[in-house]
Backbone as CSV, one residue per row, in Angstrom:
resi,resn,N_x,N_y,N_z,CA_x,CA_y,CA_z,C_x,C_y,C_z
1,MET,-14.402,-3.225,6.409,-14.240,-3.140,4.979,-12.829,-2.707,4.678
2,ALA,-12.206,-3.370,3.718,-10.796,-3.098,3.370,-10.684,-2.036,2.338
3,THR,-9.550,-1.328,2.298,-9.187,-0.433,1.285,-8.904,-1.239,-0.011
4,ARG,-9.201,-0.699,-1.124,-8.892,-1.379,-2.424,-7.910,-0.652,-3.257
5,ILE,-6.875,-1.364,-3.710,-5.876,-0.833,-4.632,-6.562,-0.937,-6.002
6,TYR,-6.595,0.224,-6.738,-7.210,0.220,-8.034,-6.257,0.562,-9.188
7,GLY,-5.057,0.901,-8.834,-4.126,1.214,-9.889,-2.665,1.059,-9.528
8,THR,-1.879,0.554,-10.461,-0.418,0.438,-10.313,0.234,0.930,-11.600
9,GLU,1.450,1.482,-11.406,2.163,1.988,-12.559,3.644,1.846,-12.236
10,VAL,4.381,1.176,-13.174,5.827,1.093,-13.028,6.412,2.453,-13.408
11,THR,7.241,3.052,-12.596,7.894,4.305,-12.888,9.371,4.086,-13.066
12,ALA,10.081,5.199,-13.421,11.524,5.057,-13.616,12.234,4.673,-12.327
13,SER,11.634,5.010,-11.150,12.319,4.769,-9.905,11.625,3.775,-8.995
14,GLY,10.540,3.186,-9.409,9.812,2.227,-8.589,8.424,1.899,-9.087
15,VAL,7.416,1.887,-8.160,6.028,1.607,-8.540,5.110,2.631,-7.863
16,MET,4.152,3.098,-8.616,3.167,3.998,-8.106,1.900,3.213,-7.778
17,LEU,1.353,3.337,-6.558,0.152,2.656,-6.152,-0.957,3.698,-5.993
18,LYS,-2.184,3.358,-6.340,-3.342,4.240,-6.129,-4.453,3.361,-5.520
19,TRP,-5.139,3.932,-4.493,-6.167,3.177,-3.823,-7.340,4.068,-3.495
20,TRP,-8.499,3.390,-3.168,-9.677,4.152,-2.755,-9.471,4.588,-1.359
21,LYS,-9.657,5.899,-1.068,-9.578,6.391,0.298,-10.576,5.759,1.226
22,ARG,-10.215,5.554,2.367,-11.116,4.964,3.438,-11.674,6.103,4.288
23,GLN,-12.944,6.136,4.449,-13.620,7.117,5.296,-13.102,7.027,6.756
24,ASN,-12.766,8.070,7.338,-12.266,8.119,8.782,-10.897,7.576,8.948
25,ALA,-10.155,7.368,7.843,-8.746,6.877,7.982,-7.890,8.034,8.423
26,ASP,-6.995,7.766,9.386,-5.940,8.687,9.806,-4.696,8.509,8.965
27,GLY,-4.567,7.362,8.290,-3.430,7.072,7.522,-3.441,5.653,6.946
28,TYR,-2.332,5.263,6.327,-2.298,3.910,5.692,-0.895,3.333,5.880
29,THR,-0.884,2.044,5.948,0.356,1.280,5.956,0.431,0.463,4.666
30,ILE,1.428,0.723,3.870,1.639,-0.034,2.646,2.563,-1.184,2.999
31,ARG,2.143,-2.408,2.753,2.978,-3.576,3.026,3.373,-4.161,1.672
32,TYR,4.646,-4.620,1.576,5.105,-5.197,0.300,6.249,-6.131,0.562
33,GLY,6.472,-7.011,-0.394,7.527,-8.006,-0.315,7.622,-8.831,-1.554
34,LEU,8.501,-9.819,-1.581,8.745,-10.661,-2.744,7.857,-11.902,-2.760
35,SER,6.989,-12.080,-1.704,6.133,-13.185,-1.677,4.758,-12.743,-1.148
36,PRO,3.677,-13.255,-1.705,2.357,-12.833,-1.177,2.157,-13.266,0.274
37,THR,2.858,-14.196,0.718,2.756,-14.674,2.101,3.716,-14.050,3.016
38,ASN,4.568,-13.164,2.530,5.620,-12.539,3.376,5.811,-11.116,2.876
39,LEU,4.849,-10.189,3.312,4.989,-8.810,2.988,5.793,-8.149,4.117
40,ASP,7.129,-8.351,4.014,7.995,-8.033,5.152,8.564,-6.623,5.117
41,GLN,8.095,-5.781,4.192,8.537,-4.381,4.138,7.285,-3.495,4.258
42,SER,7.482,-2.297,4.804,6.287,-1.480,4.935,6.700,0.018,4.854
43,MET,5.678,0.824,4.587,5.809,2.277,4.535,4.518,2.854,5.180
44,MET,4.668,3.735,6.122,3.466,4.313,6.742,3.241,5.744,6.185
45,ILE,2.005,5.955,5.932,1.583,7.348,5.490,0.645,7.891,6.560
46,GLN,1.016,9.009,7.170,0.233,9.543,8.302,-0.747,10.639,7.754
47,ASP,-1.446,10.323,6.662,-2.411,11.309,6.095,-3.553,10.517,5.475
48,GLY,-4.695,10.587,6.048,-5.861,9.827,5.618,-6.450,10.293,4.262
49,GLU,-6.006,11.492,3.816,-6.489,12.061,2.566,-5.629,11.601,1.344
50,THR,-4.436,11.033,1.620,-3.567,10.611,0.592,-4.114,9.280,-0.030
51,ASN,-4.067,9.137,-1.344,-4.468,7.879,-1.947,-3.490,7.439,-3.067
52,THR,-2.263,8.005,-3.091,-1.246,7.574,-4.033,0.112,7.587,-3.323
53,VAL,0.982,6.715,-3.736,2.349,6.697,-3.140,3.219,6.021,-4.218
54,GLU,4.479,6.515,-4.260,5.494,5.826,-5.078,6.446,5.103,-4.158
55,ILE,6.554,3.783,-4.359,7.489,2.955,-3.592,8.770,2.886,-4.460
56,THR,9.888,3.336,-3.874,11.181,3.322,-4.582,12.158,2.341,-3.912
57,GLY,13.291,2.159,-4.473,14.323,1.338,-3.905,14.070,-0.145,-4.142
58,LEU,13.265,-0.473,-5.100,12.974,-1.876,-5.469,14.013,-2.390,-6.397
59,ASN,14.257,-3.708,-6.341,15.239,-4.358,-7.248,14.593,-4.697,-8.543
60,GLN,15.133,-4.169,-9.643,14.654,-4.475,-10.977,14.734,-5.987,-11.257
61,GLY,13.717,-6.446,-12.015,13.688,-7.837,-12.444,13.052,-8.767,-11.432
62,LEU,12.670,-8.271,-10.258,12.010,-9.060,-9.263,10.502,-8.742,-9.183
63,THR,9.663,-9.681,-8.822,8.284,-9.458,-8.655,7.969,-9.081,-7.235
64,TYR,7.299,-7.960,-7.027,6.872,-7.522,-5.669,5.353,-7.617,-5.539
65,TYR,4.894,-7.820,-4.345,3.489,-7.895,-4.016,3.168,-6.764,-3.041
66,PHE,2.020,-6.095,-3.224,1.612,-4.951,-2.430,0.260,-5.071,-1.860
67,ALA,0.034,-4.591,-0.616,-1.272,-4.493,-0.052,-1.257,-3.263,0.914
68,ILE,-2.448,-2.791,1.248,-2.589,-1.557,2.063,-3.551,-1.810,3.193
69,GLU,-3.245,-1.242,4.371,-4.151,-1.243,5.527,-4.417,0.198,5.939
70,ALA,-5.690,0.550,6.130,-6.026,1.828,6.672,-5.982,1.744,8.179
71,PHE,-5.697,2.862,8.838,-5.766,2.836,10.283,-6.336,4.166,10.849
72,ASN,-6.860,4.118,12.048,-7.310,5.348,12.743,-7.209,5.039,14.245
73,GLY,-7.718,5.876,15.036,-7.656,5.735,16.517,-8.357,4.523,17.081
74,GLU,-9.204,3.927,16.232,-9.967,2.741,16.673,-9.337,1.459,16.286
75,GLY,-8.284,1.508,15.411,-7.571,0.283,15.032,-7.203,0.255,13.598
76,ILE,-6.993,-0.945,13.062,-6.497,-1.200,11.721,-7.568,-1.939,10.957
77,ALA,-7.861,-1.484,9.731,-8.867,-2.114,8.860,-8.272,-3.431,8.278
78,HIS,-9.132,-4.246,7.699,-8.681,-5.435,6.997,-7.718,-4.981,5.873
79,ILE,-6.811,-5.853,5.575,-5.809,-5.629,4.520,-6.515,-5.659,3.167
80,SER,-6.017,-4.848,2.271,-6.587,-4.659,0.926,-6.335,-5.892,0.063
81,ASN,-6.886,-5.770,-1.151,-6.520,-6.775,-2.186,-4.991,-6.633,-2.440
82,MET,-4.450,-7.720,-2.920,-3.016,-7.751,-3.170,-2.794,-7.586,-4.665
83,VAL,-1.781,-6.753,-5.019,-1.410,-6.630,-6.392,0.053,-6.850,-6.572
């Protein structure tokens, strides 16, 4: 079962993402990019209790796509919905 992103908010310095925490997650990998078929940038969060992050350093005026994967010692969960 995949993690689900349930909230996004444009901030002064980037985008805030909120997702449903995954039981037994050790952390999350946020994948993002300029195309839904090429999420070529990522950020790793090494805390399974975290469910929000602000992605900064994005170029204004461009559309970005985001998805999240939960991980633990057993592997990586299915990728989330894309926003």
